[in-house]
C-alpha positions in Angstrom: -90.3 44.5 -135.0 -89.2 47.0 -137.6 -89.6 50.6 -136.3 -90.1 53.3 -138.9 -89.4 55.9 -136.2 -85.8 54.9 -136.3 -85.5 56.8 -139.6 -84.7 60.5 -139.4 -87.6 63.0 -139.9 -86.3 64.1 -143.3 -86.2 60.5 -144.6 -89.7 59.9 -143.3 -90.9 62.8 -145.3 -89.2 61.5 -148.4 -90.6 58.0 -147.7 -94.1 59.2 -148.0 -93.4 60.5 -151.5 -91.3 57.6 -152.6 -93.4 57.0 -155.7 -92.7 60.6 -156.9 -88.9 60.4 -156.5 -86.8 60.3 -159.6 -83.9 57.9 -160.0 -81.3 60.2 -158.5 -83.6 61.0 -155.5 -84.3 57.3 -154.9 -80.6 56.5 -155.0 -79.9 59.2 -152.4 -82.9 58.2 -150.3 -82.1 54.5 -150.2 -78.3 55.1 -149.6 -79.1 57.4 -146.7 -81.7 55.1 -145.2 -80.1 51.7 -145.8 -76.3 52.5 -145.8 -75.9 55.5 -143.6 -78.7 55.0 -141.0 -78.6 51.2 -141.2 -82.4 50.7 -141.6 -83.5 47.3 -142.9 -85.3 47.0 -146.2 -88.5 46.0 -144.3 -88.3 49.2 -142.2 -87.9 51.3 -145.4 -90.8 49.4 -147.0 -93.0 50.1 -144.0 -92.1 53.8 -144.1 -92.9 54.0 -147.8 -95.9 51.8 -147.8 -94.4 49.6 -150.5 -93.7 45.9 -150.6 -90.2 45.1 -149.3 -89.4 43.1 -152.5 -90.0 46.2 -154.5 -87.5 48.2 -152.3 -84.9 45.4 -152.7 -85.3 45.4 -156.5 -85.0 49.2 -156.6 -81.8 49.1 -154.5 -80.3 46.4 -156.7 -81.1 48.3 -159.9 -79.6 51.5 -158.4 -76.4 49.7 -157.5 -76.8 49.7 -153.7 -75.0 46.6 -152.3 -77.1 44.6 -149.9 -75.7 43.5 -146.6 -74.8 39.9 -146.2 -76.4 37.8 -143.4 -73.5 38.3 -141.0 -73.5 42.1 -141.5 -77.3 42.3 -141.1 -77.2 40.3 -137.9 -74.4 42.5 -136.5 -76.3 45.6 -137.3 -79.5 44.3 -135.9 -77.7 43.5 -132.6 -76.0 46.9 -132.5 -79.2 48.8 -133.2 -81.2 46.8 -130.6 -83.6 45.4 -133.1 -82.5 41.9 -132.1 -81.4 40.6 -128.8 -78.1 38.6 -128.7 -79.0 34.9 -128.2 -76.5 34.4 -125.4 -76.0 37.9 -123.9 -76.9 38.0 -120.3 -77.0 34.2 -120.0 -74.5 31.9 -118.3 -73.5 28.5 -119.6 -73.4 25.7 -117.2 -70.1 24.0 -116.5 -71.4 20.9 -118.4 -72.0 23.0 -121.5 -68.6 24.7 -121.2 -66.9 21.3 -120.8 -68.7 20.0 -123.9 -67.7 23.1 -126.0 -64.1 22.7 -124.8 -64.0 19.0 -125.7 -65.5 19.6 -129.1 -62.9 22.3 -129.9 -60.0 20.1 -128.6 -61.2 17.1 -130.7 -61.6 19.3 -133.8 -58.0 20.5 -133.4 -56.7 17.0 -132.9 -58.4 15.9 -136.1 -56.7 18.5 -138.2 -54.1 17.4 -140.6 -50.5 18.8 -140.3 -51.2 20.8 -143.4 -54.3 22.3 -141.8 -52.5 23.2 -138.6 -49.8 24.8 -140.6 -52.4 26.8 -142.5 -53.9 28.1 -139.2 -50.3 29.0 -138.0 -49.7 31.0 -141.2 -53.0 32.8 -140.7 -51.8 33.8 -137.2 -48.5 35.0 -138.5 -50.2 37.0 -141.2 -52.5 38.6 -138.6 -49.5 39.6 -136.5 -47.7 40.9 -139.6 -50.8 43.1 -140.5 -50.9 44.7 -137.0 -49.5 48.2 -136.5 -46.5 48.6 -134.3 -48.6 50.1 -131.5 -50.9 47.1 -131.6 -47.9 44.7 -131.4 -46.4 46.6 -128.5 -49.8 46.6 -126.7 -50.1 42.8 -127.0 -46.5 42.4 -125.9 -47.0 44.6 -122.8 -50.2 42.7 -122.0 -48.4 39.4 -122.3 -45.5 40.6 -120.1 -47.9 41.9 -117.5 -49.7 38.5 -117.4 -46.4 36.7 -117.0 -45.3 39.0 -114.1 -48.7 38.7 -112.4 -48.6 34.9 -112.8 -45.2 34.8 -111.0 -46.9 36.4 -108.0 -50.4 34.9 -108.0 -49.7 31.7 -109.9 -50.8 30.8 -113.4 -54.4 29.8 -114.1 -53.4 26.1 -114.3 -51.4 26.3 -111.0 -54.4 27.8 -109.2 -56.8 25.3 -110.7 -54.7 22.3 -109.7 -54.0 23.7 -106.2 -57.7 24.4 -105.5 -58.7 21.0 -106.9 -56.1 19.2 -104.7 -57.4 21.0 -101.6 -61.0 20.1 -102.5 -59.8 16.4 -102.8 -58.6 16.6 -99.2 -54.9 17.1 -99.6 -52.8 19.6 -97.6 -51.2 21.9 -100.1 -48.9 24.8 -99.6 -48.9 27.2 -102.6 -45.7 28.8 -103.8 -43.9 27.3 -100.8 -40.5 28.8 -100.1 -37.5 27.1 -98.5 -38.8 23.6 -99.0 -35.2 22.5 -98.4 -33.6 23.9 -95.3 -31.0 26.6 -96.0 -31.9 26.7 -99.6 -33.7 29.7 -101.3 -35.9 27.3 -103.2 -39.6 27.8 -104.1 -41.9 25.2 -105.5 -45.3 25.9 -107.1 -47.1 23.4 -104.8 -45.9 21.4 -101.8 -47.7 18.4 -100.2 -45.8 18.2 -96.9 -47.4 15.0 -95.6 -46.5 13.1 -98.8 -43.2 14.9 -99.4 -44.3 15.8 -103.0 -43.2 18.9 -104.8 -45.3 19.9 -107.9 -44.0 22.3 -110.6 -46.1 23.6 -113.4 -43.9 24.3 -116.4 -45.4 26.6 -119.0 -44.2 27.3 -122.6 -41.2 29.4 -121.4 -39.6 26.2 -120.1 -39.6 24.6 -123.5 -39.7 27.3 -126.2 -37.7 30.5 -126.7 -40.7 32.7 -126.5 -38.6 35.3 -124.6 -35.4 34.5 -126.4 -32.9 31.7 -126.3 -31.0 33.3 -123.4 -34.0 33.2 -121.2 -34.9 29.7 -122.2 -31.4 28.5 -121.4 -31.5 30.2 -118.0 -35.0 28.7 -117.2 -33.8 25.2 -118.1 -30.6 25.5 -116.0 -32.7 26.5 -113.1 -35.1 23.6 -113.7 -32.2 21.1 -113.7 -30.8 22.6 -110.4 -34.2 22.5 -108.7 -34.8 18.9 -109.8 -31.4 17.8 -108.5 -31.9 19.5 -105.1 -35.4 18.1 -104.5 -34.5 14.6 -105.5 -31.3 14.6 -103.5 -33.4 15.1 -100.3 -35.5 12.0 -101.0 -38.6 13.9 -102.2 -40.8 13.3 -105.2 -41.0 15.9 -107.9 -43.9 16.0 -110.3 -43.5 18.3 -113.2 -46.7 19.2 -115.1 -45.8 20.3 -118.6 -48.2 22.7 -120.3 -47.1 23.4 -123.9 -50.6 23.9 -125.4 -53.3 26.5 -124.7 -55.2 25.6 -121.6 -58.6 24.2 -122.4 -61.1 22.9 -119.9 -60.5 19.4 -121.3 -56.8 19.7 -120.8 -57.2 21.0 -117.2 -59.5 18.0 -116.3 -57.3 15.5 -118.0 -54.1 16.7 -116.3 -55.9 16.9 -112.9 -57.0 13.2 -113.3 -53.4 12.2 -114.1 -52.1 14.2 -111.2 -54.6 12.7 -108.7 -53.9 9.2 -109.9 -50.2 9.8 -109.5 -50.5 11.1 -106.0 -52.7 8.2 -105.0 -50.1 5.8 -106.3 -47.5 7.6 -104.2 -49.7 7.4 -101.1 -50.0 3.7 -101.6 -46.4 3.0 -102.4 -43.6 5.6 -102.1 -41.5 5.3 -105.2 -37.9 4.1 -105.3 -35.2 6.7 -105.8 -35.0 6.3 -109.5 -38.7 6.8 -110.0 -39.2 10.0 -108.0 -39.0 12.4 -111.0 -42.4 12.2 -112.7 -43.5 14.2 -115.8 -47.1 14.7 -116.7 -48.7 16.5 -119.6 -47.3 17.4 -123.0 -44.3 15.4 -124.2 
């Protein structure tokens, strides 16, 4: 409902005498009410006792630019005139999954040219940021990386919790999997002698520089060699893309199927290095 009391007292006084205002006074009144105080045309009409279409025509003739639909909705939400359709509500997991799948499918259906266009938009947005904004984003990313190294990434925690729920014994961020070796793996299934590593983008892309990428890849090769040399199975989960709910479920299904196959038949030595996820 439009509330004329949302207008200031001075504007309410002018509204009652709207018919008597000259062109300059109407321009000032409508600018103050519509632009400055953010009242709707209907609210102004109610205050003046004039049909809203007349107010809209006057505003147009006086050169006052009307808000577009998006701007009007945003202002209505901000002012409390309208309630946000989803604020205070929680989506079910089924709805979240459906949204995730829809977004993932939409991305996969994009042509290479369209993906390149979105990439260019992202680059331009970064370019348009101030140095302070860039530094703030970089600090936040660095903090997230450091925190993930302690608590595990979101994907690591999701997979670990899901495996435990499936009935497997899982040791998270297990250290010294190999005796006398300072070696930590993301997840360790002791009963099945399976080590699981979740490799994020820093294992495949120089997001922190070529030197860091080379160091990470050397460490991966050394860890792989040590684990396989002891007759264990190493499953590497590659995560190059952003983590969507669909990606998480798909990779979990692949991981569970792989583990069940190993339970049934332990692989030969040449088949104990298994890679899942993005190629």
